[in-house]
C-alpha positions as CSV (number, residue, x, y, z in Angstrom):
1,I,105.6,102.3,121.6
2,E,109.1,101.3,122.7
3,S,107.6,99.1,125.4
4,F,105.4,97.4,123.0
5,N,108.2,96.9,120.5
6,G,110.5,95.4,123.1
7,R,107.9,93.0,124.4
8,L,107.2,91.8,120.9
9,R,110.8,91.4,120.1
10,D,111.5,89.6,123.3
11,E,108.6,87.3,123.3
12,L,108.2,86.5,119.7
13,L,111.0,87.5,117.2
14,N,114.1,86.9,119.3
15,E,113.2,83.4,120.3
16,T,111.7,82.1,117.1
17,L,113.2,81.3,113.7
18,F,110.9,81.6,110.7
19,T,111.5,79.8,107.6
20,S,109.1,81.9,105.6
21,L,107.5,85.3,105.6
22,A,104.1,83.6,105.7
23,Q,105.1,81.8,109.0
24,A,106.2,85.1,110.6
25,R,102.9,86.8,109.5
26,V,100.8,84.0,111.1
27,A,102.9,84.0,114.3
28,I,102.6,87.8,114.6
29,A,98.9,87.7,113.9
30,L,98.4,85.1,116.7
31,W,100.6,87.2,119.1
32,R,98.7,90.3,118.4
33,A,95.3,88.6,119.0
34,D,96.6,87.3,122.3
35,Y,98.0,90.6,123.3
36,N,94.8,92.7,122.6
37,T,92.2,90.2,123.7
38,A,93.6,87.9,126.5
39,R,96.3,89.9,128.3
40,P,95.3,92.5,130.9
41,H,97.4,95.6,131.0
42,S,98.2,97.6,134.2
43,Q,98.0,100.9,132.5
44,I,94.4,100.5,131.6
45,A,93.2,99.2,135.0
46,W,94.1,95.5,134.2
47,Q,91.7,95.3,131.3
48,T,92.6,93.9,127.9
49,P,92.8,96.6,125.1
50,A,89.6,95.0,123.6
51,E,87.8,95.6,126.8
52,F,89.2,99.1,127.2
53,A,88.1,100.1,123.6
54,T,84.5,99.3,124.4
55,T,84.6,101.7,127.4
56,F,86.5,104.5,125.6
57,N,84.5,107.4,124.4
58,S,86.2,108.8,121.4
59,R,86.1,112.6,120.6
60,R,86.7,111.7,117.0
61,S,83.1,111.4,116.3
62,L,82.6,115.2,117.0
63,A,84.6,115.9,113.9
64,L,82.9,113.4,111.7
65,R,79.4,114.9,112.3
66,Y,80.1,117.3,109.3
67,A,79.6,115.6,106.0
68,K,82.0,117.8,104.0
69,G,84.8,117.9,106.6
70,S,85.7,118.8,110.1
71,A,84.9,122.5,109.8
72,P,81.3,123.5,110.3
73,A,81.3,126.3,107.7
74,T,83.6,128.1,105.3
75,V,85.4,131.2,106.3
76,A,84.9,133.1,103.1
77,S,83.0,132.6,99.9
78,P,85.0,132.0,96.7
79,A,85.5,134.8,94.2
80,Q,83.2,135.0,91.1
81,Q,85.1,134.0,87.9
82,G,85.2,136.8,85.5
83,T,84.0,139.5,87.8
84,T,86.2,142.4,88.5
85,H,85.9,144.7,91.5
86,A,87.5,148.0,90.6
87,G,88.0,149.1,94.2
88,N,89.9,146.1,95.2
89,E,92.4,145.9,92.2
90,L,96.1,147.2,92.7
91,K,97.0,150.1,90.4
92,T,100.5,150.4,89.1
C-alpha cells in the first residue's frame, strides 16, 4: 500500500496542480485505469492487475455458498419464549 501511495503521489499528485476537485477526480480515474489495465507489475509475473484478476481463483466464493451467511448451520436452537425448564433455573 505504501508503494502504491508513493507511486501515485510521485507520478500524479506532486507534479500536477488542479484547479478543481472535479479535475483531480478525472485525472486520478485516468491514472487508476492506466495503472490497472496497461502497466505490467513485477510482483504478479509482469501481468497487469486486470489480467491477474482473471486468473485468480478466489476462496471467497466458498463462504458465499450459504444463503443465510458463512456458517453452514446454527450451533444451538433458540429458546422457546414463555417456556420454563425447572431443572435449568437457578435457585436463590
